[in-house]
N, C-alpha and C positions, 0 to 999 in steps of 0.2 A: 570567451567561450560562449559558446551558442548554448540558447535557454532550453531549459527541459517544460515540456507541455504536459501536464497528467489531465487525463480525462475521469472523471470517478463522483466520488459522494462526498456531501458535507451531513454531518449526522449531528444531532443534541443528543450526547452522553450523560446518561444517568447513573452514576457507576457507584454498587452498592458494595460496601468490602465487610463481609462479616465472619466472623469467625468459627461458628458453626455450622450446623446443616440447619436447613429452613425449617421454620417448623409450620406445621401444617395447621391452619384452623385460628392461630394463633401470631403474637409478634414476634419477630427474630430481629435482638438488636444488631443497628449495623452505621458504619457511618457513610452518609450518602453526600455526594458533592454532583453537580454538575459541569459539562465540560464540553467544549466542541471536538469533535470526532469525526470519523468518517472514512473508511481505508484510503481513497483520494486525498483528500483534505490533509490527512496525517502524511502520506508519504510526499505531498509538496511542501511541508511545511519541515518538515525533516531535512528536506532537501536544500529549502531556503536556511535554514540552521547552518548547513552544512557548507554553503557558500554559493552555491547554484542560482542563476536566475531563473526562477522556478512562476510557471502559469497553472492556473487550477481552471478548469472547466467543470461547469456542474451545475444544478437544481436545486434553489433552496427552496423554504416555502413563505408564504406570507406574513408569519407570526415571526420569524427570528430570522428572516435572511440578512437585513442590514447587521444585525449581532455579528454572521458567522461571516459576513464582508470585513469587518471591521476586526477579526481577529485572525481571519487568513495575512489582511495589512499589516496587523501587528507582528504577526509571525514573519514578515519577509516575503509573500508570495503574491504575487499581482492576481487578483481574483477575478475572474469573469463566471459571477453568480449570474444563472438565469431565474428571478423569482418570480415563482408562480402561483398566479394571483387566488387560485382556488384553493389550494391546498398546503397544508402547514409542511413543516420541515421533516425531516425523516429522525425517526427517534430510536434509539437502543435501551434498554435497559438494562446493564448489565451488574451480574450478580458473583462478586469477587470473592472466591472462598481464600481461607491463610495459607494455601500455597499457592497464591497469583494466579488460579487458574478461573476461567470466567466462563458463566453461559450467559445464552445472551436471549432478551425477547426483541422482536425488530418488528418496527413498523416504516415500512421504506416510503414513506410519505412522498414527496416532490420528488425525490431522488431518484422512484423507481420510472419517472414521466418526462425524465429526460431524451429528446430524440434529435433528428436531423436539425430543426425550426432552433434551436439552439447552435449550432455550429454555425461557423464564420470564416472563412479560407486564410485571413487576415489571422488567425491564432496562430499559423506555423509560421508568422513569419520571424526568422532569427532564430527558429527554432533547433537543436539538434536531432533533440530524441524527443520519441513521443511513449509515454507510460501510460498503460489502460490497466483501470479495475475491474475485474470483472464483474463485478456486480452490477457494472452499467447495462453489462451486457444479459442480465438473465431475464430482461424484461424488451417484448418488443419493440419498442422504439428506440429504448438503447440500444439493443443490437445494429439497428440500422445507422444510427450515430457511428459506433466504433466501426462499424464496415464502410463508410463513408471517411471518417476520419483515417481510419489504414491505409486506405487507398488513396487518397489525395497528399498522404506523409508518403507513399513508396514512389508517387510521380514525383516528390520533390529531394528524392534518395535520402529523404528522412530516415533513421534507426527505429524499430519499435520492438516495446517490450510490453509484456502481457503478467497480470497476478491472479491468479484461477480465484483468491477471495476467499473460499472459504466449500468446505465439503458438502454440505448439506443442500445449496443451490445447486452448485456444480454436480452434483448428482441427480438432482430434477432436472438440471438443461442434458445432461449426456456427455457426457465423455470423449465419446468419438466426434459428436456434434461441436465441442469446444475446440478438439482439436482441428477441426475443420474450418470453422468458422474463425480461429485463432492465425492460421495458418501464414497472411501475410508478416506477423510480429517473427522476430529473430532472436528474441530471448525470452523465457518463459521463469518466472520465479515462484515456484509453488512450495508451500510446505511439503513436510512429509506425507502425512496422511492426504494429500492433496494429487502429490506425484504417484503415490500408488495408485490411487485412485483412477489417475488418466491413463496408467500403463498396465496396470495387475502385476508391477514387479515385485518381488521380495524385500526389496529392501532400497535405503535413497541411492547407492549407488549406481545401482541395476537401471532406478528409475531415471537418473539422471542422464544416463549413457544412451538410453532409448528416446527421452524426451530430447536431446539434442539431436539425434539422428534427423527429426522431425524440426527444429526449428533452427538450429545452429548452434545455440550457446543454451543451458540448462544451468540456474541455480536451485537447488533443494534445501530451505531450511530447516534443519535438524533443531532447534530448542537450545537446549542445551548442549548439544550433540555435536553444534558449529552448525557447517555448511560443505557443501561439495560443489564443486561448479566440474560440467563438461562441454565438451566443444566438439561437435564431429564425429559422436558416436565415444568419444575418449575421456575419460577424469582428467583434467589439465592442473587441479587445483584445491585445496581442503583448507581448512579453516575452523579452529578450536572456539567455541565462545568463550566469549571474556565474561570472567567472575561476575558475579551482580547478585544481589539481594533481592529476590522478584517479592514486588512490592505489587503488580500488577501489570498482567500479560497485554492487556490492550495494545494492541497499535506498536506491536514487536514487530511482528513482519512486516510491517509497512515501513518502520523505522530501517529495519535491515533493508528494504528495497530502495529506499533512499540513499542509506551509504554507499550501497554497490554500484544502483547508478551513475550518482554524482563524481564517483571516482572512476569508472571506467570512462565517463565523459572525458575526464581530466587524464585520461592516454595512461593511468595507473595498471600495472600487471595484476591479473587474475587475481593472483593468492591475496595480493595487498587491499584488492579492491574487495574479497571475500572479508578479511580481517576488518575492514572501513566499514560494512554492512553488519556484522558482529558487533561492532563496538557501539552502532548506533543503536543496535538491538539491544545492549546489555541497558545503554541509559533511559531509553522505554519502557522497561521492565522494574526500573528503580522507583519509579515514580508512577501515581497516580494518573491516570489518561490515557490517549493515544498520541497527542503533540507534545514538543517538546518544552520542558518547564523554563520559562524566561531564568530563575532563581537556579538553575542545577547548571553548574559549571563544569562540571565534571570531565566532560569532552574538551573542554578547552583549548587543551595544547593539541590534539592531532585535529581539529577542527580549523585554528588559525592557522597550521601547517599548511592545510589540504584549501583554506581560501587563500592563500597566496600562490599556490600554483596554477588554480584557477584563474588568478585575475593576471597573473604573469606568465 
């Protein structure tokens, strides 16, 4: 099977799990852990866990770049990290409440400066699909990189997908501008809030139909509501969410994208590909942090089955 190339970010995640509201002006008890993260790196790591040959192009900082590269390699990802000698790596402080929902404080650091100088055409050698995290596109150097990568992928007949990343920066970037800049992509994988922002539609299915008329394929993630897939303006598949105890929702959408893309690259039918995405998302919310937990074997059977299909 051809490889998956992800262009995105690596982030040092500081995750604080707290039971009650944060107390202003004093201390709030919390369990605090540091994990490697970043939307692009998370998707790449889950894809590797699911059996795909996976590369990641990202920019890390002088402070933790070597650690991030080692963690990606440990996860089975081929890291192509450009180390910024002048900036630290991106950091996100994720405050996770008792329901698993999170609020984030973000410093983009080196990730906000990835650009065309980090690109090499050889990154596409042997690649069957390119996936872009839109976080990369929300700063001008990264937008130029995204344009270049999509253009070169198209010239080689390589399919492209894009994840809109997050409503806040997406709104600031501009929904119409986003649709225009990502027109070369043939798959878009937003969550419900992002899909509604991009379309003005009243619900997930209407948004999926509208987005699929623009991109060809649209997958709208609905969290506990599962996911829906449309092609060419028509709903063609739905999947229910896999039951899971929600510990931390960080990285759930990234894991879903990996499950869906790897299954699709393996030639699996749309409804089953959606289920693979939901299964990966359920595994992500059941643990702390956005990367696969090496000690979590809850998805061992479906992953093994998918891996055999990929390699044979």
